[in-house]
C-alpha positions as CSV (number, residue, x, y, z in Angstrom):
1,M,-159.2,2.2,110.7
2,D,-162.7,3.4,110.2
3,K,-164.5,5.2,113.1
4,H,-168.2,4.5,113.8
5,Y,-170.5,7.1,115.3
6,V,-173.7,7.2,117.3
7,Y,-175.4,10.6,117.1
8,I,-178.5,12.4,118.2
9,V,-180.1,15.2,116.2
10,K,-182.7,17.6,117.3
11,C,-185.6,17.9,114.8
12,K,-187.6,21.0,113.9
13,D,-190.5,19.8,116.1
14,D,-188.1,19.6,119.1
15,S,-188.0,15.8,119.0
16,L,-184.8,13.8,119.2
17,Y,-183.6,11.2,116.7
18,T,-180.7,8.7,117.4
19,G,-178.7,7.1,114.6
20,Y,-175.5,5.4,113.5
21,A,-173.1,6.6,110.8
22,K,-169.5,6.3,109.6
23,N,-169.5,10.0,108.7
24,V,-171.8,12.1,110.9
25,E,-171.5,15.3,108.9
26,Q,-172.6,13.6,105.7
27,R,-175.4,11.7,107.5
28,V,-176.8,14.9,109.0
29,A,-176.6,16.6,105.6
30,K,-178.6,13.6,104.1
31,H,-181.2,14.0,106.8
32,N,-181.6,17.7,105.9
33,K,-181.9,16.9,102.2
34,G,-184.8,14.5,103.0
35,L,-182.6,11.5,102.2
36,G,-182.3,10.2,105.7
37,A,-184.7,8.3,107.8
38,K,-188.4,8.6,107.3
39,Y,-188.7,10.0,110.8
40,T,-186.5,13.0,110.1
41,K,-187.7,13.5,106.5
42,V,-190.9,15.3,107.7
43,R,-189.1,17.0,110.7
44,R,-186.4,19.0,108.9
45,P,-184.2,20.7,109.5
46,V,-182.3,18.7,112.0
47,V,-179.3,19.8,114.1
48,L,-176.5,17.6,115.5
49,V,-176.6,17.9,119.3
50,Y,-174.6,14.9,120.4
51,Q,-172.2,12.2,119.1
52,E,-170.0,9.4,120.4
53,V,-167.2,7.6,118.5
54,Y,-166.5,3.8,118.5
55,E,-163.8,1.6,117.0
56,T,-166.2,-1.1,115.8
57,K,-169.6,-1.1,114.1
58,S,-170.8,-3.6,116.6
59,E,-170.0,-1.4,119.6
60,A,-171.7,1.6,118.0
61,L,-174.8,-0.3,117.1
62,K,-175.1,-1.7,120.6
63,R,-174.8,1.9,122.0
64,E,-177.3,3.2,119.4
65,Y,-179.9,0.6,120.6
66,Q,-179.2,1.5,124.2
67,I,-179.7,5.2,123.7
68,K,-182.9,4.5,121.6
69,Q,-184.3,2.8,124.7
70,Y,-183.7,5.9,126.9
71,S,-186.5,8.3,127.8
72,R,-186.5,11.8,126.4
73,N,-185.3,13.2,129.7
74,K,-182.4,10.7,129.9
75,K,-181.4,11.6,126.3
76,L,-181.5,15.3,127.2
77,A,-179.3,14.6,130.3
78,L,-176.8,12.7,128.0
79,I,-176.7,15.7,125.6
80,K,-176.2,18.1,128.5
81,E,-173.3,16.0,129.9
82,G,-171.8,16.3,126.4
């Protein structure tokens, strides 16, 4: 069964980007090649700082949306909790 991931990367400008992927390592590599989201394309390189795994795409996308609503400080606390 496929795993579904929600991840946070830290960009070159110290901003945070939250996303969804089935393969986090490949997705981060795409971001760093400029093939990811427009947001990260101009903020390379990015570094993976946090990830969560889910059994279903639906669960992962709901969590991605939830994290995207968080303030920067709340995201940093989530990353710190690990």
